[in-house]
C-alpha positions as CSV (number, residue, x, y, z in Angstrom):
1,M,145.7,116.1,115.2
2,S,144.9,119.8,115.6
3,E,142.4,121.7,113.4
4,I,143.9,123.7,110.6
5,E,143.7,127.5,111.2
6,V,141.7,129.2,108.5
7,S,142.1,132.9,107.9
8,D,139.2,135.2,107.1
9,E,140.8,135.9,103.7
10,L,140.9,132.2,102.9
11,L,137.3,131.8,103.9
12,N,136.3,134.7,101.6
13,I,138.4,133.3,98.7
14,A,136.9,129.8,99.1
15,E,133.4,131.2,99.4
16,A,133.9,133.3,96.2
17,I,135.2,130.3,94.3
18,I,132.4,128.0,95.4
19,F,129.8,130.7,94.6
20,A,131.3,131.7,91.2
21,N,131.5,128.1,89.9
22,G,127.9,127.2,90.5
23,D,128.7,123.5,90.0
24,P,130.4,121.4,92.7
25,V,134.0,122.5,93.2
26,K,136.8,120.1,94.4
27,A,139.1,121.2,97.1
28,E,141.9,120.9,94.6
29,S,140.4,123.7,92.6
30,I,139.9,125.8,95.7
31,A,143.5,125.2,96.7
32,L,144.7,126.2,93.2
33,G,142.6,129.4,93.3
34,A,143.6,130.4,96.8
35,D,147.2,129.2,96.5
36,V,147.0,127.0,99.6
37,S,147.2,123.3,100.3
38,V,144.4,120.9,99.5
39,S,144.0,120.2,103.3
40,E,143.7,124.0,103.9
41,A,141.1,124.2,101.2
42,H,139.1,121.3,102.7
43,A,139.3,123.0,106.1
44,A,138.1,126.3,104.7
45,A,135.1,124.7,102.9
46,K,134.2,122.7,106.0
47,K,134.4,125.8,108.1
48,L,132.1,127.6,105.6
49,Q,129.6,124.8,105.9
50,R,129.5,125.2,109.7
51,I,129.2,129.0,109.4
52,Y,126.3,128.6,107.0
53,A,124.6,126.0,109.2
54,V,124.9,128.1,112.4
55,R,123.7,131.2,110.5
56,N,120.6,129.1,109.4
57,G,120.0,131.4,106.5
58,A,118.6,130.6,103.0
59,L,121.9,129.2,101.7
60,E,124.0,126.1,102.6
61,I,127.2,124.5,101.3
62,L,126.6,120.9,100.2
63,T,129.2,118.2,99.9
64,I,128.7,116.2,96.6
65,N,131.1,113.4,95.9
66,G,133.8,115.2,97.9
67,A,133.2,118.6,96.1
68,Y,131.5,121.7,97.6
69,Q,128.5,123.6,96.2
70,L,126.6,126.6,97.4
71,A,122.8,125.9,97.3
72,V,119.5,127.2,98.5
73,R,118.2,125.2,101.5
74,S,115.3,123.0,100.6
75,D,113.1,125.0,103.0
76,Y,113.0,127.7,100.4
77,S,112.6,125.6,97.2
78,E,108.8,126.2,97.0
79,H,109.3,130.0,97.1
80,I,111.9,129.8,94.3
81,R,109.8,127.3,92.3
82,K,107.0,129.9,92.2
83,T,109.2,132.5,90.7
84,L,111.0,130.4,88.0
85,I,109.4,129.4,84.8
86,D,111.5,126.5,83.6
87,K,110.3,123.5,81.6
88,K,113.1,121.4,83.0
89,S,111.8,121.8,86.6
90,T,108.7,119.7,86.0
91,L,108.1,116.8,88.4
92,L,109.6,113.5,87.3
93,S,107.2,110.8,86.1
94,N,107.0,107.4,87.7
95,A,108.9,106.0,84.7
96,A,111.7,108.6,85.2
97,M,111.9,107.7,88.9
98,E,112.0,104.0,88.1
99,T,114.8,104.6,85.5
100,L,116.8,106.7,87.9
101,A,116.6,104.1,90.6
102,I,117.7,101.3,88.2
103,A,120.6,103.5,87.1
104,A,121.6,104.6,90.6
105,Y,121.8,101.1,92.0
106,N,123.2,99.3,89.0
107,Q,125.4,101.9,87.1
108,P,126.8,101.9,84.6
109,V,123.7,100.7,82.7
110,T,122.6,100.6,79.2
111,K,119.2,101.4,77.8
112,S,118.6,97.7,77.1
113,F,119.4,96.8,80.7
114,I,116.9,99.5,81.9
115,E,114.3,98.2,79.4
116,S,114.8,94.6,80.6
117,V,114.2,95.6,84.2
118,R,111.3,97.8,83.5
119,G,109.8,95.6,80.7
120,V,109.0,98.6,78.4
121,D,110.9,100.8,75.9
122,S,112.8,103.4,78.0
123,S,114.6,105.3,75.3
124,G,112.5,108.5,75.7
125,V,112.8,108.4,79.5
126,V,116.6,108.0,79.4
127,N,116.9,110.8,76.8
128,S,114.8,113.0,79.0
129,L,116.9,112.3,82.1
130,V,120.1,113.0,80.1
131,E,118.5,116.4,79.0
132,K,117.6,117.2,82.6
133,Q,121.3,116.3,83.5
134,L,120.3,113.6,85.9
135,L,121.9,110.9,83.8
136,E,125.0,111.1,81.6
137,E,126.9,109.0,79.1
138,C,129.9,107.4,80.6
139,G,131.4,105.5,77.7
140,R,130.6,102.4,75.7
141,L,130.6,98.8,76.9
142,E,132.8,96.1,75.2
143,L,129.7,94.2,74.0
144,P,128.3,93.6,70.5
145,G,127.1,96.9,69.1
146,R,129.2,98.8,71.8
147,P,126.1,100.1,73.6
148,I,126.3,103.5,75.4
149,A,126.6,103.2,79.2
150,Y,124.8,105.7,81.5
151,K,125.4,106.8,85.1
152,T,123.8,109.3,87.5
153,T,125.3,112.8,87.7
154,D,126.3,115.1,90.5
155,N,123.1,117.0,89.6
156,F,121.2,113.8,90.5
157,L,123.0,113.8,93.9
158,R,122.2,117.4,94.5
159,C,118.5,117.1,93.5
160,F,118.1,114.2,95.9
161,K,120.2,115.7,98.7
162,L,122.8,112.9,98.6
163,S,126.5,113.5,99.3
164,S,127.3,110.3,97.3
165,L,125.8,107.1,96.1
166,D,126.6,105.6,99.4
167,D,123.8,107.6,100.9
168,L,121.2,105.7,98.8
169,P,118.8,103.7,100.9
170,V,119.6,99.9,101.2
171,I,117.2,97.8,99.2
172,I,115.6,94.9,101.1
173,D,114.5,92.0,98.9
174,N,111.0,91.0,100.2
175,S,110.1,89.1,97.0
176,P,108.4,85.7,97.4
177,Q,111.4,84.0,95.7
178,S,113.8,85.3,98.4
179,E,111.4,84.2,101.2
180,Q,111.2,80.8,99.6
181,T,115.0,80.5,99.4
182,E,115.2,81.4,103.1
183,E,112.6,78.7,104.0
184,D,114.4,76.2,101.9
185,A,117.7,77.0,103.8
186,D,115.9,76.5,107.1
187,T,114.8,73.0,106.2
188,D,118.2,71.8,105.2
């Protein structure tokens, strides 16, 4: 299969669309705006990624759940942080990191599920993560009381430099209970 030829004009259009949106942009939207096929839009975005990488400038194009977003390379985040005064950019607490991990690995999750894993009330933490756009509501479960379900957002992926949830590290269970189970299996 040969590589799709991408014109300079298509590169410029794709770059403008990705820049102007700010949020991740699907290839379908680039294709619509550029009046090209989705495969041509993907080819243009991928070529832009390579151009930005070779240029090694301050910007890069990230792939987030199959969509493309223009972002500042992490090498420059400290310089930007010094110039921005934003209450939302504060470091995440241990409770927030625990809650995000629980949600990322088990989504969709409810507040009560998070609380049962953490062992403490987590309403404030969940609400804070929703406000920071790291978690979002994704419907209601068909359970008594119809609790709200939460999942991580594309902003979560961007902040943690993940292309998708598949990039999360694998969790290895080293708990004493799992070791005992392995020992029991060996003696059978």
